[in-house]
C-alpha positions in Angstrom: 107.6 64.8 182.8 110.5 64.6 180.4 112.8 67.3 179.3 112.0 68.4 175.8 115.6 68.8 174.9 117.6 65.9 176.5 114.6 63.7 177.3 115.7 63.4 180.9 113.0 62.3 183.4 112.0 65.0 185.9 109.9 63.8 188.9 106.5 65.6 189.1 107.0 66.5 192.8 110.1 68.5 192.2 109.6 72.1 191.3 112.4 72.5 188.8 112.1 75.4 186.4 115.1 74.2 184.4 116.4 70.8 183.6 119.2 69.8 186.0 121.0 67.9 183.2 120.9 70.4 180.2 119.4 73.6 181.7 116.5 73.7 179.3 113.3 75.6 180.3 110.9 73.1 181.8 108.0 75.4 181.9 108.2 75.8 178.1 108.3 72.0 177.6 105.3 71.6 179.9 103.4 74.3 177.9 104.2 72.5 174.6 102.9 69.2 176.1 99.6 70.9 177.2 99.2 72.4 173.7 99.8 69.1 172.0 97.3 67.3 174.3 94.7 70.0 173.7 95.2 69.8 169.9 94.8 66.0 170.0 91.6 66.4 172.1 90.2 69.0 169.6 91.0 66.7 166.6 89.3 63.8 168.3 86.2 65.9 169.0 86.1 67.1 165.4 86.4 63.6 164.1 83.5 62.5 166.4 81.4 65.4 165.1 82.1 64.5 161.5 81.3 60.8 162.2 77.9 61.8 163.8 77.1 64.2 160.9 77.8 61.5 158.2 75.3 59.1 159.7 75.8 56.4 157.0 77.6 53.2 158.1 79.0 50.8 155.5 79.7 47.0 155.6 82.0 44.7 153.9 79.7 43.9 151.0 79.1 47.6 150.2 82.9 48.2 150.4 83.3 46.2 147.1 81.3 48.9 145.3 81.8 52.2 147.3 85.6 51.8 147.6 85.8 52.9 144.0 84.5 56.4 144.5 82.8 57.2 147.8 84.4 59.8 150.1 81.7 59.1 152.7 82.7 55.5 152.7 86.4 56.2 153.3 85.4 58.5 156.2 83.4 55.8 157.7 86.2 53.3 157.4 88.7 55.7 159.0 86.5 56.9 161.9 84.2 54.1 162.7 85.7 50.8 161.6 87.9 49.0 164.1 91.0 46.9 163.8 93.6 46.7 161.1 91.5 45.5 158.2 93.0 42.0 158.3 89.7 40.2 158.3 88.4 42.5 155.5 91.4 41.6 153.5 90.7 37.9 153.9 87.1 38.7 152.8 88.0 40.6 149.6 90.9 38.5 148.3 88.7 35.6 147.0 86.8 38.1 144.8 90.1 39.3 143.3 91.2 35.7 142.7 88.1 34.7 140.7 89.2 36.2 137.4 92.7 34.6 137.7 91.2 31.2 138.2 88.7 31.7 135.4 91.7 32.5 133.2 93.6 29.4 134.6 90.5 27.2 133.9 90.3 28.7 130.4 94.0 27.9 129.7 93.6 24.4 131.0 90.5 23.8 128.9 92.3 25.2 125.8 95.2 22.8 126.4 92.8 19.8 126.8 91.0 20.7 123.6 94.2 21.3 121.6 96.4 18.5 122.8 94.8 16.0 125.2 91.4 15.4 123.5 92.8 14.8 119.9 95.4 12.4 121.4 92.9 10.5 123.5 90.5 10.2 120.5 93.2 8.0 118.8 92.9 5.5 121.6 91.2 2.2 120.7 88.5 0.6 122.8 90.4 -1.5 125.4 89.0 -4.6 127.1 90.5 -6.0 130.3 89.8 -9.5 131.3 91.7 -12.1 133.4 94.7 -9.9 133.7 95.0 -9.3 129.9 94.3 -6.3 127.7 93.0 -6.6 124.2 91.5 -4.4 121.5 90.4 -4.6 117.9 92.8 -3.2 115.4 96.4 -3.3 114.3 99.2 -3.9 116.8 101.3 -2.1 117.7 99.3 1.1 117.6 101.0 4.5 118.3 99.2 7.6 119.6 100.7 10.8 118.2 100.8 14.4 119.5 98.5 16.4 117.2 100.9 19.4 117.2 104.3 17.9 116.3 103.3 14.3 115.5 105.6 12.9 118.2 104.7 9.6 119.8 103.0 9.9 123.1 101.9 6.3 123.8 102.0 2.8 122.2 99.5 -0.1 122.5 101.1 -3.5 121.7 99.2 -6.7 122.3 102.0 -8.8 120.7 104.1 -8.3 123.8 103.5 -9.2 127.4 106.3 -7.3 129.1 106.4 -3.5 128.8 109.7 -1.9 128.0 110.2 1.8 127.2 113.9 1.5 126.1 113.1 1.4 122.4 109.8 3.4 122.6 110.0 7.2 122.2 106.7 7.8 123.9 105.8 8.2 127.6 103.4 5.2 127.9 103.4 1.7 126.5 100.6 -0.8 127.2 101.1 -4.5 126.4 98.7 -7.3 126.8 99.7 -7.7 130.5 101.6 -4.6 131.6 101.5 -0.8 131.6 104.8 1.2 131.7 104.9 4.9 132.4 108.1 7.0 131.9 108.7 9.1 134.9 110.5 12.5 135.0 113.8 10.9 135.9 113.7 8.7 132.8 112.9 5.5 134.7 109.9 3.4 133.9 107.1 2.5 136.4 105.6 -0.9 135.6 102.0 -1.8 136.5 100.8 -5.4 136.1 97.1 -5.9 135.2 95.1 -7.6 137.9 93.8 -11.1 136.9 90.5 -10.1 138.7 90.0 -7.0 136.6 87.2 -7.0 134.1 86.5 -3.6 132.5 86.2 -1.7 129.3 88.1 1.6 128.8 87.1 4.0 126.0 88.3 7.4 124.9 85.0 8.9 126.2 85.6 7.5 129.7 89.2 8.9 129.6 88.0 12.3 128.5 85.4 12.4 131.3 88.2 11.7 133.8 90.4 14.4 132.2 87.7 17.1 132.3 86.8 16.3 135.9 90.4 16.2 137.0 91.2 19.6 135.5 88.3 21.2 137.3 88.9 19.5 140.6 92.6 20.5 140.4 91.7 24.1 139.9 89.2 24.0 142.8 91.9 22.3 145.0 94.4 25.1 144.3 92.0 27.9 145.1 92.2 27.8 148.9 96.0 27.6 148.8 96.2 30.6 146.5 93.8 32.5 148.8 95.9 31.7 151.9 99.2 32.6 150.1 97.8 35.8 148.7 96.5 36.8 152.2 99.8 36.3 153.8 101.6 38.1 151.0 99.4 41.2 151.2 99.6 41.2 155.0 103.4 41.7 154.7 103.3 44.1 151.7 100.7 46.3 153.4 103.1 47.0 156.3 105.2 49.0 153.8 102.1 50.6 152.2 100.8 51.5 155.6 104.0 53.4 156.4 103.4 55.3 153.2 99.8 56.0 154.2 100.9 57.2 157.6 103.3 59.6 155.9 100.6 60.9 153.6 98.3 61.3 156.6 100.9 63.4 158.3 101.5 65.4 155.2 97.8 66.4 154.9 97.4 66.7 158.7 95.1 63.8 159.2 95.6 62.4 162.7 96.0 58.6 162.3 97.6 55.7 164.2 99.5 53.0 162.3 96.5 50.7 162.8 94.3 53.4 161.1 96.8 53.7 158.3 96.9 49.9 157.8 93.1 49.6 157.8 92.8 52.5 155.3 95.5 50.8 153.1 93.7 47.5 153.1 90.4 49.1 152.0 92.0 51.4 149.5 93.5 48.3 147.7 90.0 46.9 147.1 89.5 48.5 143.6 93.0 47.4 142.6 92.5 43.8 143.7 89.1 43.6 141.8 90.1 45.4 138.6 93.7 44.0 138.2 92.4 40.4 137.9 90.0 41.4 135.1 92.6 43.4 133.2 95.2 40.7 133.4 92.9 38.4 131.4 91.2 40.6 128.9 93.6 43.6 128.5 97.3 43.9 127.6 99.8 43.2 130.4 101.1 46.7 130.3 97.8 48.2 131.4 97.3 45.6 134.2 100.9 46.4 135.4 100.1 50.1 135.4 97.0 49.6 137.5 99.1 47.5 140.0 101.7 50.1 140.3 99.8 53.4 140.3 96.3 52.3 141.4 97.2 51.8 145.1 98.9 55.2 145.3 95.8 56.9 143.8 93.3 55.3 146.1 95.5 55.8 149.2 95.8 59.5 148.4 92.0 59.6 147.8 91.2 57.9 151.1 93.5 60.2 153.0 92.1 63.4 151.4 88.6 62.2 152.1 89.5 62.4 155.8 90.9 65.9 156.0 89.1 68.1 158.5 87.1 70.8 156.8 88.4 74.4 157.4 85.1 75.6 158.7 85.1 72.9 161.5 88.8 73.7 162.3 87.9 77.3 162.9 85.0 76.2 165.2 
């Protein structure tokens, strides 16, 4: 045993009544240890009785609904579920990300409809044959930004070599070359293949654009999911400490693993609602849910697991 005052180790075989280091009463320390162990045993028995009395067991799918209001659900999470809730967090995050990606897709579609499509519709029907580009219409032909009328691209069949020095746009296509202005201001030159025989229309380009925006969004989704999962795993360490403190305040016996699991489940309503509010409601309301929502549901989850007074007396 250890001395309750100075924490010195006292071998069990020695019949000391007082600590040889600080003189503290060892019998009093032993009595307190026995009372603590007995209290922990009683609390464990009470939690087991409560679990058996509830009867209902919940799964991950049901958690998406019952986490908003069910005290019985939070008792089942606290008393029967195992682990830290890490796998559950990986399960629920994709549902929370769906509204964000719907909003991202809507913004991308809006940009395409507002800027890209009107610009592409100005493009003539291009024919590529024997390494040469041609089209019917005046040359040079400039493609303008529909918002500010700035030059985006130039088609010029009167030239063979592409040069962006005197062109304000980002793209110039001559009869034999394509030049693209890169972010550093330098031009990337592409020569048309003499074996290429194709027709490029604005409809084909718009099909590529629409497919590309959707594929890019789908490509980003797993990376956002993984990043969000790691982010919440770290953030929940601090929230779990808060949950543990709330558990102690309301005399709910909980390990740190229990507190972490309860935190992960209590965040479910916030994750699901915050994404929707960020799209269709003002930013201030979404921010308020993000700040105060976790505190409310953590407190609710802890209070749901308080031992009833009538069972404490028993």
